[in-house]
matplotlib code that plots the C-alpha trace (Angstrom):
import matplotlib.pyplot as plt

x = [-99.2, -97.0, -93.5, -94.2, -97.3, -97.8, -100.7, -99.6, -98.8, -95.9, -95.0, -94.2, -92.0, -90.3, -89.4, -88.3, -85.8, -84.6, -84.4, -82.1, -79.8, -79.5, -80.0, -83.3, -81.1, -79.6, -83.5, -85.4, -82.2, -83.1, -86.8, -86.4, -88.7, -88.2, -86.4, -88.9, -91.2, -89.6, -89.1, -93.0, -93.7, -91.7, -92.5, -96.4, -95.4, -93.9, -96.9, -99.1, -97.3, -96.5, -93.0, -89.6, -88.6, -85.2, -82.4, -81.0, -77.4, -74.9, -73.9, -77.3, -80.1, -80.2, -83.7, -84.7, -86.1, -89.6, -88.1, -86.6, -89.9, -91.5, -89.2, -89.8, -93.5, -92.3, -90.4, -93.0, -95.5, -93.0, -92.1, -96.1, -96.4, -93.7, -95.0, -98.6, -97.5, -95.4, -98.0, -100.5, -98.0, -98.0, -101.5, -100.9, -97.9, -95.6, -93.4, -91.8, -90.5, -86.9, -84.5, -82.5, -79.6, -76.7, -73.8, -70.2, -67.8, -66.4, -70.3, -70.0, -66.6, -68.8, -71.8, -73.7, -73.2, -74.7, -77.9, -78.4, -78.0, -80.0, -83.0, -82.4, -83.1, -86.3, -87.5, -85.9, -88.4, -86.7, -84.5, -81.7, -79.5, -76.7, -75.2, -71.3, -70.8, -69.0, -70.6, -71.3, -73.4, -75.6, -78.0, -79.1, -79.2, -81.8, -84.0, -83.7, -85.5, -82.1, -82.2, -84.8, -81.9, -79.0, -76.2, -73.3, -70.9, -72.0, -74.5, -75.7, -78.9, -81.5, -85.1, -85.5, -83.4, -85.1, -82.4, -84.4, -81.6, -78.2, -74.8, -72.1, -68.7, -65.3, -63.1, -59.6, -55.9, -55.0, -51.9, -49.8, -49.3, -45.5, -46.5, -45.2, -48.9, -50.4, -49.8, -51.8, -55.2, -56.2, -54.0, -54.4, -54.2, -51.5, -49.6, -50.9, -49.5, -46.0, -46.1, -46.8, -51.0, -52.9, -55.9, -59.1, -60.1, -62.9, -65.6, -65.8, -67.2, -64.0, -62.5, -65.0, -64.5, -60.9, -61.1, -61.4, -58.2, -56.3, -56.6, -56.1, -52.6, -51.7, -51.2, -54.1, -51.5, -49.1, -50.5, -48.4, -51.2, -54.5, -56.9, -60.7, -60.2, -60.9, -58.7, -55.9, -55.8, -55.8, -53.6, -51.0, -51.3, -51.6, -47.7, -46.6, -46.7, -48.3, -51.6, -55.3, -58.4, -61.9, -63.8, -63.8, -66.5, -65.1, -61.9, -63.6, -61.4, -58.0, -58.7, -59.4, -56.7, -54.1, -53.1, -54.3, -54.5, -57.7, -56.4, -59.4, -59.0, -59.2, -58.8, -60.3, -62.5, -63.6, -64.5, -67.4, -68.5, -72.1, -73.6, -76.8, -79.5, -81.7, -84.4, -86.6, -88.2, -92.6, -92.4, -94.4, -91.7, -93.0, -92.9, -89.6, -87.9, -89.4, -87.8, -84.6, -84.4, -85.4, -82.7, -80.2, -81.6, -80.9, -77.1, -76.0, -77.6, -76.0, -72.5, -72.6, -73.5, -70.6, -68.0, -69.4, -68.9, -65.7, -67.4]
y = [-167.0, -169.2, -169.5, -173.4, -174.5, -178.2, -179.4, -183.3, -185.5, -185.4, -188.7, -187.2, -184.2, -187.1, -189.5, -186.4, -185.7, -189.2, -189.7, -186.4, -187.6, -191.2, -191.3, -191.5, -189.8, -186.8, -186.2, -185.9, -183.1, -181.4, -181.7, -181.3, -184.4, -187.2, -190.2, -192.6, -190.6, -190.2, -194.0, -194.3, -192.3, -194.3, -197.9, -196.4, -195.3, -198.6, -200.5, -198.7, -199.2, -202.8, -202.8, -201.8, -198.3, -197.9, -200.4, -200.8, -200.5, -200.3, -197.1, -195.6, -196.0, -196.4, -196.3, -199.7, -200.0, -199.1, -196.5, -194.9, -194.9, -193.6, -190.7, -189.7, -189.0, -187.2, -184.8, -183.7, -183.5, -181.1, -179.1, -178.6, -177.6, -174.9, -173.7, -173.5, -171.6, -169.2, -168.2, -167.8, -165.1, -163.6, -162.6, -160.9, -159.0, -160.3, -162.3, -164.8, -167.9, -169.7, -171.0, -174.1, -173.7, -176.1, -174.7, -174.9, -173.4, -171.0, -168.7, -168.0, -165.8, -163.0, -164.3, -165.8, -162.5, -160.0, -162.3, -162.7, -159.0, -158.3, -160.3, -159.0, -155.7, -157.0, -159.6, -158.4, -161.6, -164.5, -166.7, -168.2, -171.7, -172.4, -175.5, -176.0, -179.0, -180.7, -180.6, -184.5, -184.0, -181.1, -183.3, -185.4, -183.1, -181.2, -184.1, -185.6, -182.3, -181.5, -178.2, -176.2, -175.1, -176.6, -174.1, -175.8, -175.8, -178.9, -181.0, -184.1, -183.3, -185.8, -186.3, -185.2, -182.6, -179.5, -176.2, -173.2, -170.8, -171.0, -169.3, -170.0, -169.1, -169.3, -171.9, -170.4, -171.2, -169.7, -168.0, -165.8, -162.5, -163.1, -166.6, -167.4, -167.7, -164.5, -162.0, -164.2, -163.5, -167.2, -170.4, -174.0, -176.7, -178.6, -174.8, -175.0, -178.8, -177.7, -176.0, -177.7, -178.6, -178.1, -179.9, -180.8, -184.4, -186.0, -184.7, -181.0, -180.9, -178.9, -182.6, -184.2, -181.1, -181.7, -185.1, -185.3, -182.2, -184.5, -187.5, -185.7, -184.5, -188.1, -186.4, -187.9, -188.9, -186.1, -183.4, -181.6, -181.2, -182.6, -181.5, -181.4, -178.0, -175.2, -172.6, -174.3, -175.2, -171.2, -170.7, -172.7, -170.8, -167.6, -169.0, -170.0, -173.3, -174.5, -173.6, -173.7, -174.0, -172.6, -169.7, -165.7, -167.3, -167.2, -165.1, -161.6, -160.2, -161.9, -160.9, -157.0, -157.2, -158.9, -161.4, -163.9, -163.7, -166.0, -166.5, -168.3, -171.7, -172.0, -176.1, -175.3, -173.0, -171.7, -174.0, -173.1, -174.4, -173.9, -172.7, -173.7, -173.3, -176.8, -177.7, -181.0, -181.6, -181.3, -178.7, -176.5, -173.5, -171.5, -167.8, -167.3, -170.0, -168.4, -165.0, -166.4, -168.5, -165.4, -163.4, -166.1, -166.2, -162.5, -161.9, -165.0, -163.5, -160.0, -161.8, -163.9, -160.6, -158.4, -161.3, -161.2, -158.0, -157.8, -155.2]
z = [-32.5, -30.9, -32.0, -32.6, -33.7, -32.5, -34.7, -34.1, -31.5, -29.4, -30.6, -34.0, -32.7, -30.3, -33.3, -35.3, -32.6, -32.0, -35.5, -35.6, -32.2, -32.8, -28.9, -26.7, -23.9, -25.9, -27.8, -24.4, -23.3, -26.2, -25.5, -21.8, -21.5, -19.3, -21.4, -19.9, -21.7, -24.9, -25.1, -24.2, -27.6, -29.3, -28.4, -28.5, -32.1, -32.7, -31.6, -34.1, -37.0, -36.1, -36.4, -34.9, -36.3, -34.7, -34.1, -30.6, -31.1, -28.5, -29.8, -29.9, -32.5, -36.0, -38.3, -39.6, -43.3, -41.8, -39.4, -42.6, -44.5, -41.4, -41.2, -44.8, -43.8, -40.9, -42.0, -45.3, -42.1, -40.0, -42.5, -43.9, -39.7, -40.8, -43.7, -42.1, -39.2, -41.4, -43.4, -40.7, -39.7, -42.8, -42.8, -39.6, -41.3, -38.5, -41.3, -38.7, -39.2, -39.2, -41.9, -41.6, -44.3, -45.2, -46.8, -48.3, -46.3, -49.0, -49.5, -45.5, -46.0, -48.0, -50.4, -47.3, -45.4, -47.4, -48.1, -44.4, -43.5, -46.4, -44.9, -41.6, -42.5, -44.2, -42.0, -38.7, -36.8, -39.1, -37.7, -39.5, -38.8, -40.9, -40.9, -42.9, -44.5, -47.5, -51.1, -50.8, -47.3, -48.4, -50.6, -47.9, -45.3, -47.1, -48.2, -45.1, -43.6, -41.6, -43.7, -45.7, -48.0, -49.9, -51.3, -52.7, -56.5, -58.9, -56.6, -59.1, -60.2, -58.4, -58.1, -54.4, -54.9, -56.8, -57.9, -57.7, -58.5, -59.9, -61.2, -63.3, -62.4, -64.2, -62.1, -62.0, -60.7, -57.6, -56.7, -54.7, -56.6, -57.0, -58.7, -62.4, -63.3, -61.8, -64.8, -67.0, -68.3, -68.8, -68.1, -69.2, -66.7, -68.5, -67.9, -63.9, -64.0, -64.3, -60.8, -57.5, -57.3, -54.3, -55.0, -53.5, -51.8, -53.0, -49.9, -52.1, -55.5, -56.9, -57.0, -59.2, -61.9, -61.7, -62.4, -66.4, -66.4, -64.3, -66.5, -69.7, -68.1, -66.6, -62.9, -61.0, -58.1, -58.4, -56.5, -53.7, -51.5, -51.0, -48.4, -47.8, -46.2, -48.5, -46.0, -46.0, -49.6, -50.1, -47.1, -48.7, -52.1, -50.6, -49.1, -52.9, -51.9, -55.0, -57.8, -55.9, -57.9, -57.0, -58.4, -57.1, -54.5, -51.3, -52.1, -52.5, -49.8, -50.5, -54.4, -53.7, -51.1, -53.8, -51.4, -54.2, -57.7, -59.5, -63.3, -65.2, -66.3, -70.3, -71.0, -74.7, -73.5, -70.1, -67.3, -65.3, -61.8, -60.8, -57.6, -57.2, -54.6, -53.5, -51.4, -51.3, -54.5, -54.4, -51.1, -50.7, -49.5, -46.3, -46.0, -44.2, -47.3, -49.9, -48.4, -47.9, -51.4, -53.4, -51.4, -52.8, -55.4, -56.1, -54.7, -57.0, -60.1, -59.4, -59.1, -62.0, -63.6, -62.1, -63.2, -66.8, -67.5, -64.9, -62.8]

ax = plt.figure().add_subplot(projection="3d")
ax.plot(x, y, z, "-o")
ax.set_aspect("equal")
plt.show()
């Protein structure tokens, strides 16, 4: 089976690459095709559709309203082509395919590597691409076909996204082992606010989870540090500069070594953050994507059970 099954005209593939690159020159470079050939196919498509698909701007190309509609069709067509290819391969016992994942950075330190290793052992011919994004950018990456799977905390539910797996993990204060809060079994947000706070900016899901707690304490604008970098927040907490907030996911190594402590939040009850696995709604999943979704679901469920039992 060819590595890339082509059952549609080159114009479809050229349009998709131009859409992704927002540039005919860059698209032609990636496709290894002359710019004139790519431009000719785009013009042919626009002639067949009867309206421009791209706005020609000084800084590059941008989809028109008609282009957005056409792009949604192209995404479905190309993803279905990948599904057909993987199913034909599966009939031959090949278990091949490619999976693109859009994920938050927090799962790339431990959870995702575990899943990748397991998948590699089961299906060595499946290839994977991983892009680390902020939580708010992941839905668009999935719905626009840039990623097959989205992995993120606390994504808002929409008609365009389908949640296939979810794990509930306790949100906690993250502090250095010598911090005054480190020895507590649980802690309220108000108590945390008696110390310098390290808070997430709006591009991170934790920002929206902490919003109601901040509002109740009246400390919405009194953080010692606000950052869109999870790594920076953890490094500052490790140095004793303040109290950061997240789940245990993403700091497994630090918790095991004792360089950070996770103290569960209790604000009239436990505070949870949901780690979900998402795909585009109504999409029939190719074999490779389905295998990866299942592996992610198994790992998330196992970690949720470990946290619940304290193991």
